[in-house]
N, C-alpha and C positions, 0 to 999 in steps of 0.2 A: 504495498500499499503505499510504504514513506517513497518508492521508484516511482509511481505513479504520480504522487502529489508532485514530487519533485518535476516530473516530465509538465507537468500542468500548470507549475509556477512559471517553466522557462519558457512554454507557449505562451501564454499570458503576457509575460515582458516584450515576447517579440511582436506580439498581437498589437499593446500599447506604443512598442517605437513606430509600428507601421502607421497607425492611425496619426500620430503625431506627425511623421512623415508625410503623408498622403495628405493630410489637412492644410501646412505647412504651403507644400508645393501647390496647390490645388487654389488656395488662397491666390497666390503669387502669380497664378496663370489666368484668374481671371480678368477679364480686360479693364481697361479703365483704372483711376488713380484715384483711392480714398481721401487721396487730402484736394483733388478738383470738386468734388461734388455739388460744394454751395456759392459755386460759380469763381471770378476770378479771382488768385491771392497773391497779392503783392510778392514778388521774387524773395526778397528779404525774409518775409512771413512763412513762406514755402519751405525755403531754404533750414530756418530754424525747425520748422516739424517736423522735416526730414529727417535733422540731427537727433532730435526727442525721439524719434519711434523707430531711428535705426535703422533708415529707408537709404540714406546715404552710402551705407556698404553695401558692398556685393552680396549677391542672395545666398552664397555659401556661406558665408560672414553672417549672415544674418540670420542662417539654420542653427547655427554653432550657438550663435546666441540664444538662439529659442530654444534649445535644446538644454541648456547649461539653467533657464531662468524655471523650465518644466519641472527639471531633478530637484530644484527649491519652492516648486510649486508656486511660483511667479508666474501668475498667467498676463501679466503687463498693464500697459493704461491704456483705457478706452478713448478710441481716435475721436469720439462724439459729447463724452460725457466730461466735466469739467471738474466734475465733487466726488466721485466715486471712479476707484480702480475695476479691471476686470474680477480681482479677487474679491472685494467688497460687492459687487454685485452678485457673484455667486453667492457668498455665504450669507447676502440677505433673499435669495431669492430660490435655492434650493431647499432647504428645510421645508416652504410651503409647498413646494412639486414634490418632494420627500412625502412628507405627509399626507397630499393628496393619493400620491402613487400606491402606499401603502393600505392608505382605508381600500383603495379601489380590489388590491392584492386578496384582503381580508375579506371582503365582500365574496370573491371567486371563489377563494378556500373555502367558503361556508356553501355557498349556494351552488357550484359547480358538480364536488362530488353527491349533493343530495340528489341533482335532478339527474346526473349519471347515474347513481342507485336505482333511483325509483323506476327509471327506464329500463335498466336490466333485470329488476326484480319483477316485471309487469310488462316483460317484452313482447311486442305486437298487441298492446291493449292501448286504452284508451291516456293513464298516465305516460306509457311511451311515447307516444303520439304527442302529447301535450311539452314535455319536456324538450323531445327533440324539434319540434316548432319554434320555441323560446331558443334551444340554441339555432337554428337556420339563422333567425330571426337576429342575435346578436351575431352570429359571425356575418349577415350580409348587410346588414344598416351601419354607416360609420359611425365613429364616436361623433363626428361634429354636427352630424344629421342625429343622431340620439339627443345630443344636449340642445339642439335647437327646437326638438318635441319636448322635451321634458321642459322646456323654459315655456312652451305655450301651452300645453294642456295640464302639466303636474305642478309649474310654479305658480302660475299666475290662479288656479282653482283652490291650491292647499296653502295659498300665502307666504311659499317657501322665499328667501333672497331669491333675485336672479342674478347677480351680480355680488362681487364684493369681496370679504377675508374677513372671519374672524370666530365667529361662533360654531358649532356644529352643524347648524341650520345652513350655513353656508356651502357646506361640503357635501350635503346628501345626495344634490342633481351630479353636480360633476361624477362626483365617484362612481354615479350609478353609469352615467355616460361611458365611462372608462372602464367600467366591470363586466360591462354585456361581451366583449368579444372575448377574453380569456375567460369569463364564466362558462361561455360555447364551448371552447375547446376543451375544458375540464371538464365539461359533462360528459362531450363525446368520448373522450380518453376513458373515463371513468364506467361509461356504458360496456364500449368492447374490452377493456379491460375485467370488467366483472364476470359479462357471461363469457369470457375465459375459463376466469378462476371458478365460476358454477360449475362448467363443466368436468373441473378436474375429478380425479379417485379421492384426495383425500376430505372434499367435500360431501361427498356420496357416504364416505367411509362414515363421517361424523352424524351424519343423519342415521344412517345404519344404527350408531351408537344408543342412538335416542336422545343424543343433545337437541334441544328447541330450536326451532328454526333461526327465531332471533337471535339466539347464542351462535349460530352456525355464521350468521351474514356479519356479525358484528367483528365475530372473534378470528373470522376465518377470511371469508370472501370480500368484506370491505375493508382490513386491514392489507391483504395481498394485491388488492386492487389498487391499494392508493400510491403503490411507487412509483409507476410509471409517472405519476403528477409529479413528481418530485425532479425527476429529470429535465421536466422542461419549465419549470418554475425560475431559472435563471432567464430564457426567451421571453418567458410571459413578463417577469419585470422589468425590462427592456422593453417589450411592449408599451406596458402602461406608463415608463419615464416620457419615452418618447412621443406617446398617443397625447399626452398631457400638453403639449406643446398650443394645437389647437384648442383645445378643450379649456385652458386657462385664458385664452384668447376671447373665447366667445364666451364665458363667466366672469370674466373681468377679473382673475386670481394675479396676485403681483409674484406666481413664480417665475423660477428660471427661464419656462417656456415661453413666457411672455417677452422678456429678456432677448430670448433668442430671435426671435419674430422681428422685434422693434430692430436688433441689430442688422437684421438681412436688408429691411427698408432703408435704415437709414446707413448700409452699408460701411457699418462699424466692424471692420476687419480684423480687430485685436478681441474685438468682443466674441465673434462668431467663431473666430480657432479656438477661443480661450474655453466656451461653453463645449463647444466639439470634444474638443480634447478630454476637458473634466469627466462631461457624460459617458465618454469613450472608456476611462477607465475606470469609472463606478461600474459602468457595464460588463466590464471584463471580468472584474475583479466577484460581482455579484456571479457572474457564471463559475467561474473558477469555486467560491463559496459552494455555490450549487452540487458542482461535480465533488466536492471532498464529501460532502454530507450523502450524496448517493451511494459512494463506497462504505461510508460508516453505517448506514441504516442496512443495508442488504451484506451483510460480509462474504455471500456467497460467489459475489463477482472476482473474478481473478481477472487480471489485466498483465497481458503478456505481449512485451513491445507494443506500448501505448493502447491496445484494442482490448476489448472485451474477449474473453473464452468461455 
């Protein structure tokens, strides 16, 4: 297991390095000059701005400097904000996005397995059809459309806050809009996994020993069906964090996604690079933790040459 964890650490480091490198050179390949977006700038001012942001140096030198700063977790200064650095914006916005994403993930981990279990236990019957209909809707309807529908139908009728951030009431509709897709994915995976488990010999043996149906389902079927869900938690977390960008904009939530969208419209290159690299690091680390947790939860898995056997 230690060998596997070591390999995963190396792969994660290389992935983060690739994200940083790709982000840097893609931003430098974008047409236009970020310093010339607000009309003509006097030559002296333009020169001072180039020196301030290091744009007077060769690209290779800028790249080395950027890598050095990233190692120190310094994402630089915003090109548009005179009051906050990129680090300060991340510090202010990420906790909001994290809270929203975690709340949506919790809803998904509660309702997804429940819907999937009901669908499997009542295969080809009414509960199965309803659960899978909800899953299809969750997969088919994007989060920004779901958010808009929630505002128009639920928010206005129930008096929930339509925008802003603060109380738990502000999180209800955004988290529901975000959790629909992962809930649907978990429900479908749980259904197929449980159907496979219910057909195993040890389930039939447990029933033949007179163990109650509910005990068999809870202690054996559900427990063994949940394992595949653990393997996709990293991807689901990534989807939730990235999906929050548009949802934060719709609901007026002051999260990091909102900063990112504003950075794109303002062409704030340092903020775009900083948020992209930061999210990339967070998501790679999340996937690494899920991989390690998967091995710990299921000791039967053996890793040979980085693969499962």
